[in-house]
N, C-alpha and C positions, 0 to 999 in steps of 0.2 A: 736660563737657556738650556742647561744640561737636563734639568728636570723635564723640560718641554720635549726634548728629543727622546728621552726614555719613555714617556707616555705614548708618543707616536709609535715607537717601536713595538710596544706591547699591544697597542690597538691594531695596527695594520699588519703586524707580523703574525699574531696568534689568535685574533678574535674575529668572529663573524660579525660584520658591522650591523647586521640586523638585530644583534643581541645587546648592543650598547646604546647609550643615550646620545643625543645630538651634542651635548656638552663634551662628552668623552671623545666623540669623533673629531671635534675641533681642538681638543686638548685644553679646554678651559673649564672654569667652574661656573656654578649657577649664579655667582655674584659678579661675573665679568660684565664690563660695560660694552656698549655697542661698538665703541672704538676698538676694544680688545678683540671682540668677535671678528671685526673686519680685518684686523692685522693677522689673526690666526688663520683666517680663510685664505688671505693672499699668499701666505707662506706655503700652505698645503696645495693651493691651486697651481702654483708654479711647479711644484714637485710632481703632481699627479695629473697634470693636464693631458688630455688625449693626444694633443699634437706631439707630445714627447714620449708617449707610451702607447704602443699598439696592443698590449696585452689586455684581454677582455676583463680579467679580474681587477686590473689597475683602473680601467675605465669605470668599472662598477663602483670602485672606491671613490672616484672623482664625483660620480653622480650622488653618492651618499653625502660627500662633503658639501656639495652644492645644495643639496636638499636641507642639510642641517643649517647652513648659512642663511638660505632663503627663509627658513622658519624663524631663526633666532634674531635676525636683524630687524624683523617687524615686531614692534611691541605687542600688538594685539595677538598675532600668531604665537608669540613667545608665551604670553599669558595662558593661551589655550593649551599649548604644549605642556607647560608646567602643571596645569590643572589635570589634564587628561592623558597626556602622552600621545604618541602616534607611531605606527610602524610603517604605514604606507605613504608613498610620495604624493600626498595631497596637495603640496605646494607646487609641484612640478606642472608645467603647462601641459595641456592635453595634446601632445604630439602623437604620432602613430604608435609608438611603443607604450606610452602611458595609457592610451585608449585600449590597447590590447590587454594591458594589465587590469584595467577597470572591468572590461568584459569578462575576463577570467574570474575576477573577484565576484562579480555579480552572479554569474552562472554557477560557479563551483564553490564559492565561499572560502572559509579559512581552513577547512578540515578535509578537503576533497581527497587528498592522497595520504592522509594519516592512517597508519595501519591499525590504530587502536580506537579512534573516535569514529563512531558510526554516523555517516551523513544520512539524515532522514528527511524525506520529502513529506509534504502534506498528505499525498495520496497513500503513502505506506505507513503513516505514523501509527495508526491504531493496530495494524498488523505487526508492527515492530514491538509494541508492548507485549510482554509475555509474563512469565513468573519471575519472582525475585526482584532485586534492587535495580532501579533505572534512574539515571540522572541525565536530564535533557537540558541543553543550552539553546535557548531561542535568542538569536543574535542577528545583527546586521554586519556584514563584512567591512563596512565603512564607518563603524562606530568605534572611536578610540578606546573606550573602556572594554569593548568586545575584543579588540586587537590585543590589548594588554593582558586580557584573560587567557588568550589562546594557548600560550605555552604552558600555563598552569593546568589548563583543561586537558591538554594532550598528555601531560605527565600523570595526571590523575587517572586517565583512561589506561595508560600503560601499566601503572603500579597496581591498579585494581582490576586488571583483566581477569575474567573468569569469576569475579565477585560482583561487580557492578557493571551493568551495561551503560556505557557513557556515550550519549548521542548528541547531535547538534542539528538544529533546523535553521537554515538560512532564510530568515524572514524577509530579506530584501527581495529574494526570488519567489518565496512562497508567502507573499504578503497576505493574500486573502485568507489562507489557512490560519496564519498566526493571529490576525486581527479578528476575523469573524468566528472561527472555531475555538481558538484557545484564549481569545481576549487578551493578547499580549499587548501591554501599553508602553513598555520601555525595554531598552536593550542594555546589557543582556538580562534576560529573565531565566533563572535557573529553577527548574521544577524537579523535585525528587519524588519518586514513586517507591515507597518502601514495600508495597505489596504488588508491584507490577500493575497489570491491567485489572486486577481484582479490587483495588482500592483507590482512594483519592491521592492527589499529589500534595506535597508540602512545598511552599514557596521558600527557597533559600534566600536569606537576607544578610548573610555574613560577608566577610572580606573576600575579595577575588584573588586569593593566593592559594597555592597548593596546600600549604599547612592548614589553613582555615577550612578549605574544602575537605581535606582528609579527616580532620577532627570531626567535622559534621557527619561524614559517612561512617566513621568508626563508632559513633554513638549508636547507630542502628545495627552494625555488624556485631558489636559486642553483646547486644541483647540476645542474639541467636547462638553465640558461641562463648563458652567459658573454658579456660584452661586451668584445671585444678592443680593444686600442689599436693603431692602424695607423700605419705610417710611409710610406705611399704611398696614392694614390687608386686605387680599383678602376674598372673599365670601366663604361660606361653601360648595358650589356645586362642588368643586374639592379638592382632597387630598392635604393638605399643611403641610409641616414640617418646623417650624420656629426655627432657631438656635439663641439663645439669646446671641449673641455676637461672633465675630470671634475668640476671645481668649478662648472661652469655649472648642473648639475642634481643634485639630491639623490640620493645613492647608492641609497636604497631606491626612489625614483621611477624611476631609470634601470633598475633590475632589473625593475620592473613593466612598463616600456615594452618592454624586450627580450622579456619573456614574451608580451605582447599581440601583438607584431609578428613573433614567431617563425614563420618560413616564409613571411611576406609581404614583409618588409623586413629587410635586414641592418643591425643597429645597431652602430656602431663609434665609438670615441673618437679624436679627433685632438688631440695635444698639441703637435706641431711647428708653430712659428709660420709657417714658410715654406709648409707645406702649407695651413695655415689661410688664408693670403693668396691661395692659388690658388682657394680656394672662395668667399671673400667679402672685401670691403673694409670691410664694416659691422661695427664693433666690438661692436654690440649683438646680433648674430646668435648664437643659441644652437645651432641645428641647421640643417644644409643637407641637403635631400632632393634626390636626383638619380636620374632614371630616363629613359633615352632622351632625348627632347627636353624633358622636364620638369625644371626646376630651381626649388626653392622655398627661400627663406631665412626661417627661423622665428625670431622674436625673443623669443617668450614663453618663460618658464621654468616655466610651469604644465604639469603632466603631461597633463591632459585636453586642453588646447589644442594641445600638441605632437602628441599622438596623433591628434586630429581633423584637423589640417592634413596630416599624413603620409598618412592614409587618403584624403583628398581628392586626393592626387597619384597614387593608384593608377588603373589603367585602369578606366573606368566599367563598371558592370553593364548589360547590355542592357535598355533600357526596354521595358515592355509596355503597350500601349494596348488599347482594346477590340477593334480589328481584329486586332491581333497575338495577343490571347488566343484569339479564334475560330480563327485559323489553327493555333495550337499544339494546341488541343483536337481539331480536325478531323484533324490529322496523327496524333495519338495514337489516335484512334478508328479510323483506317484502317491500323493496323499498325506505326506508329513506336514503338520500344521504349525510348527514352531519356527518362526522366521529367524534368519541369520543376519547379524549385524557384521559388516565387513569394514575393517579399518585399514586403509592403505597407508603405509608409512615407509620412511627411510631412516637411516641412522641419524640419531640425535633429535628426531621428532618428539615433541612433548606427548606423553601418554597419560597425563593426569585425567583428562576428560574421558578417555577410554575406560579407565577404571571407575570413574564416577558414574558413567552411564551403565556399566555392567552391574554396579550396585543398585541403581535405581530401577533397572529392568531385568530382574532375575529370571523372568519367563523366557526372554530372548537368548539365543546363543550368540556368542561373540567370537569372532575370529580375526586374526591379523595377517595381512598379506604384505610381505617384505618386497617392496618394489626395487630394491637394490638387487635382490636375488632373483625375482620373477618379473623382470621388466616387460617381457612379452605379454604376460597375463594382465599386467596393469594397463598396458596400452590397448589391449583388446577390449578392456572394460572402460575405455575412455578416461583413464587416469594418467595425466602427464606430469602433474606436480602434486606433492604430498604436503600435509596429510589430507586425506579425502575419506568421507563416510559414504557407505552405500548399504543397501539392504537386499537380501534375497528373500522373496515372499513365498507363502504357500501357493503352489502352482508353478513356481519357477521364475516369476517376473523379477527382473533386476532393476533397481532404481537408485540413482546416485543423488546425494544430497547437494543442495546449493551451497556455495562456498561459506556463507556466514549463517547457515541455517540454525534455527532454534532446535537443538538436538532433542530436547525433551519432547517437543511437539512432533518432530520428525519421527522419532521412534514410537511415539504413541499412536500416530495416525497412519503412517505409511504401511505397516504390516497389514492393515485392513484393505488397502487400495490394491487389490490383486489384479485389476485390469489395467493398471498404469505401469508402463515400461520406460526405461531409458533406451532411446533408439540411436542408431548410428546416423550421423549427419546425412549420409548418402540416401537414407530412407525417404527424404523429402521428394526425391525424383521418382519414387515407386509407389507412393501412397495411393495414387489414382488407380493402380492395378488391383488393389485389394477389393474384395466384396464387403459391403457394409460401410460404416462411417468411422473415420479416424478423427479424433480431437487431439491436436498436438500443440504443445507449448514449444515455440522455436526461440532459442536464445542466441543472438549473434555473438561473435567474438568480443570479449571484454564487456559485454552488457551485464548489468546487475539484475538478478532475478530472485533475490531472497524474498522480496515483498509479495511475489506472486505465487511462489512455490506451494505454500500451504493451502491457499485458496484453490489452486488448481487441483491439488491432491484431493481435497475435500469434495470438489466438484465430481471427481470420478466415482466417489462413493455413492452418489445418487443413481448411478447407472450400473451397479453391480449385477443386477438381474436382467439387464437389457442385452440380449445376445448379439445384436448387429452393430455394436459400438465399442470401440477400443480407444485407449488413451496412451499418449506417449510424450516424452520430453526429449528434445534434441538440443544439445549444447554444442556450439562450434568452437574450435580452437583456431589458432592462426592458420594451420594447414588446411582445415576444412571450412574456413570462413565463407568460401564461395557458395556453399550449399545454403547457408542461412541467408546470404544476401539475395537469394532468389525470392525470399519472403519479406525480410526486413533488414535494414541496414544497421540501425543503431540500438533499437529497443526491442525487448521481448514482445512476442505477439502470439495470440492463440488463434489457430486456424481450425476450421471444421471442413474436412474433405470427404465427399461422397462421390466416388468415381472421378469424373473430370471437373466436378463443381467444387470450388473452393471459396469459403467465406471466412472473413477475418473479424474477430471480436475487437471492438474499439471502445467498449464501455469501461465503467469503474471496476477496479479489482475487488470483486465481491463474489463470493461463492454462489449465492442465489441468483445474481444477475447473469453469471456465466451459465448456470443451469438453465435459466429461462431462455437464453440465447440459443443454446443447443437444442432445447425442446422445440422452440419456434421453428428452427431449421428443419427438424425431423417432421414436424406437423405440417409444414408448408412445402412439402416436396413438389406438389403440383401447382405451386404459385406461378412459376414461370410459363410464359406463353410463347408459342412460335409465331412467326409472321402470319402464317395461315390462320391460326386461331384468332389473332388480333383482327384480321379482316372479317372473319365470321361474326365477331361481336358487333360490327358495324351494321349488320342486317337489322332493319327496324322491327322485324317480326320476332325478335328475341323474347324469351319468356322470363328472363331474370333481369334485374338491374345489375349492371357491371360497373366496377370502379377499377380503372386500369392506369398504371404508371408506365410512361414511355421514357426509358432512360438511355441516353447516348453513352458512348465509352467515357470512362472517367468518373461516373456517378454510381459505382457499384455499392458504395456505402448506403445509398438510399434503399437498396433492396431490404436491408434489415428494418428500416423505418416502415417499409411497406408490409413486412411480416407482422409488425406490431399493429398496423392498421387492420390487416386481415384478421388477426386473432381477436381484436376487439369487436369486429363486426360479425363474428361467427353466429351469434344468436339470431340474426336476421336471415330467415330461410330464403328470402327472395333476392338477397344480395350476394353477388360473386365478386371476388377480388383477384386481380392478376397483375403481372408485371412483364413488360417486354424489354429485355436487356439487349440492346443492340451492340453487336461486335464492331470493332474498328474496320471501316471499309465495307461494311455490309450494304447491299443494295436493297431493292424492293421497297417495302414499307419503311424499313429503317433508314433509307436514304433521306427521308423527310424529317427524321427525328434529330434535330440539331441542339435542342435544349431539353432538360428534364421537365416533364409536364404530367399532370393528372387529368383524366377525363372521366366523367360520370355519364353513363348511358342508361337512362331510365327504361323501365320495362315497356316493350311494344311502342317505341317512339323513335322517330327519326331525329329527335333533338338530342343534344349533349351539352354538358357544362365542362369548361376547362379552367385550369389554374396552373400557374408556373410553380415548379418545385425548387426553383433556385433560391427563393426566399421562404416559401411555405414548406420547410423541410423537416418539421418535427411532427410526430404522430398526433399529438393532441390538437394542433392547429389544422392538420389535414382532416382529421375526423370531424371537427366542428364544421368545416366547409362542406364535407361530403354529406353529413347528416342533415344539414339545412336543405340540401337538394333531394336527398332520399325521401324525406318526409317533412312537409311544411306545416305540421300541426302546432309547432312551438311558436307562440306569438310573442313578439317583443312588446312589452308593456311600459307605458309611461304613467304619470300620475292620473291623467284623465281616464285612460282605459282601465287602469288598475282599480280606481275607485268605483267606476260604473259596472265593471264586469265581475270583479273578484270579490270586493267587500261590501257591495251595495246590498241592503236588506230588502226582501220582498214583503209588501204589506200582507199579501195572501200567499204564504209559502206553498209551494207545490213540489211534487216529487220529480218534476221534469228537469230541473236545473242541475247540471253536473257540477261536481266539486272541481276546484282548481288546484293543480300542482305547480308551484312557482319556484323557479331556480334563481336565487339572488347571487350575483357575481360581480367581479370587478375585472376589467381588461388588464389590470396590472398584476393580477393574481394568477400565477402559473398553475396552481392547484385547481383553480376554477376551470381552466382549459382541460386539464387531465381528467376531471370527473364529469365534465359535461357529456361525454359520450355515454357514460352509464345512465345518466338522467334521461338523455334522449332515447336510448335503446329501451329503457324501462317504459318510457312514455309510449313508444311505438307498440310494444308488446301488451300494454294495457288496452289496446284496441278501442280507443275512443271512450273508455270508461270515465275518463276525467279530461278536463281541458288543461292544456299545457301552456305555460308562460315562462318568460325569463325577464329579469329586471337588471339592467346595467346600473349598479349603484354609484358609479362615477358620474353618470349623466343624470340619474334620477335619485339624487340624494334625499329628496323629500319623502319618496316612497319608502326608502330603506330606513330612514329615521323614524317614520311613522310606524314601521313594523319592527322597530328595535333590532335591526340586523347589526350584529357586533362582530361577526367573523364571516369570511368568505371561503368557499361557497356555503350558502345556507339553503335549505330546502323546506318549504312549508306546504302543508296540505290544508286547504280551506274548505270546510264542510258547512254549507248553509243550512238554515232551518228547513225542515221538511216535515212530513206527516209523522215521521218516527223520532225526530229530534226537535225539541222545543226551542233550543238556542243554537246559534251558529258557533263554530269552534275553529280554532287554528292549531294544527298539530305540527311541531317541529320534527323533522325526520333526519336522522344522521345520514350524511352523504357517504355512500359506500358503493360497492359493485352492484351491477344491475340486478342480479339474482336476489341479493339481500334487500334492495329497494323494493322489488316486486313483492317479496314476502311481507314486509312491513305494511306496504300500501294496501295490499289485498286484505290484510287483517283489519285495517281501519275501515275499508270499504264494506267488508262483510258486516260489520257492526252498524255501519251507516245505512246502507241500502244494498242488500245482496244481489238485487237485480242488475246492478251495474257490472257485475262480474260475468254476466252471460257473454259467451264468445271468447273469453280470455283463455289462451292456452300457453302456459309458460314452460311446459315440459319439452316441447320440440326445440331442437337446436340444429343449426346447419353445420354439418361436419366436413363439408368440402369448402375449399377456398376458390 
């Protein structure tokens, strides 16, 4: 009885119940019978029942006791628990509270608020990988082994911060990425990248304990760092940290110290008593640091304290006060080309990374701004909490780094991005007043933007020589959150603003896709139509074919789809593309635009073709529909028509029969839709030099099997016998953009019968939309 009470006191008085087993919560052993489990639960339930205790912490204990009892009283659940363990209340019924917990686990995972483990999404995974060691945990938050691993994984991330980037991907939420892209077949799957994004990963198959994980990681760290044992003292012209005996510091801690100080301070061990006596007479000294006139005796055996004291002994970083900041910026604005790295700090901020970056980037200047002393300067530069990194670039542009930026990439790329500035949040309201175009990354309060920062910075490099475009980053804090909410509530967004026109990018975080989006907007400045222009297009005497999108309020995203359509149709001189974006409450022509629709108006015709854009809302599908009405020369072929028209041999070959260009596709193949426009446009520009056909291989399997079609889309040029060619031939042509298709097809036609090329002009392009 006394033993039972003591156990309960220890458990409920001093221990977090999430850290102990269900057996310990009930005060029993693993060998207890079901009857003993029931008796233990009754005693605890009487003491901690919510009817007797209104304290929230006591009620939480009661829930844990109930959870433990519900699990252990059931033989099957008990076997599962003994085999795998559990941390979450899986046995609890799904009341409102447990459903809320489930939702939180599903969306946020096990590491959402951990300061050391990086929560990585499928979208940002490849941007997350950089140089150095990476250890990634692919898991499900509802998997018991994953839950058992969580504390060990968090500890590994904390202990090896700055050495190994420890991340986690919630595969329950990012299921498609884990299964399709990474081929993750079980949870947890631990992948170690010894060379970051430059090399392959290694599948960790060891135990899921901190010690086993640490031993695994150390085998790679020790390959890059060696702590020598010296029999003499080196000169004072380079920083040295002498460890007075290997038994003074834990071996693993010594390895981590050597890694952190690599390139900054040489770490060495002294075992010889005579040499030790030359360094110090204090028997409690653990490490002696020497550099020039600085000598420090460190008595601590704690890894962090030793590291901090050694760093304090290094030459100081140049301090920057408000006057110095003005001088630096003026120099950069008047032609000075070496950027300045600014480190905003307060007392006790870790400066190890600052010294590491100064060593890696000797060309850059480094300065430290003390935000305790110069708080007004820090606030004016949008620094509220420290530490923060920023850069002053040639030309004077100022850019702040994202909170968890890869500093190596930041300092390598950002000095080149001279057109990119960090802007004040209030600038959102005045962008429309500037002449030219602004491309701005807007980051709402508490939103993560590490995954987009580098891609956005690299995007700006493509426009360094474009005078009428500028780039900015706006990050909102709690006080300025209202400005960012005008654009986005929760997630970062890229906006392109020219005057009063504002467009938002909603594609994948990819440098080249963002560049294409910006370029499309600049190239399609005349795409938008007024109501008067839309009415003029209805005139049957029009001289061009018009493709027009009519968009009611709320369908602004379709404008970018229409830009893609317009850009693809540029080679067709007789086709014009426009979009009528109707404002809310607009009258006139817009009063009749209630749903998004597209209309094609053929040249000199009172007829038009219509299609709804509510379902046909992607550029490849819209282009297929439009091109079928713009030019009807592409014939749908079945086995009968294909065998009679395309592959039938003439007994008396003549030069009058045209070759066939046939597009083999499947309606289940998205790439087939994407490339069909290039095929159709190339066919139109060939100006009837060939017959055009397409075969649906899902419906016409016999044709495709006969032609040995093994991939979609496939393109074949069929050349029949003629007076110049004794045998018919079939040429496979790689499906690519229309210009490349024309080049290859023309070359084959030239050899076949150059008379077919008469009247073909592939040089002219339509430069207006």
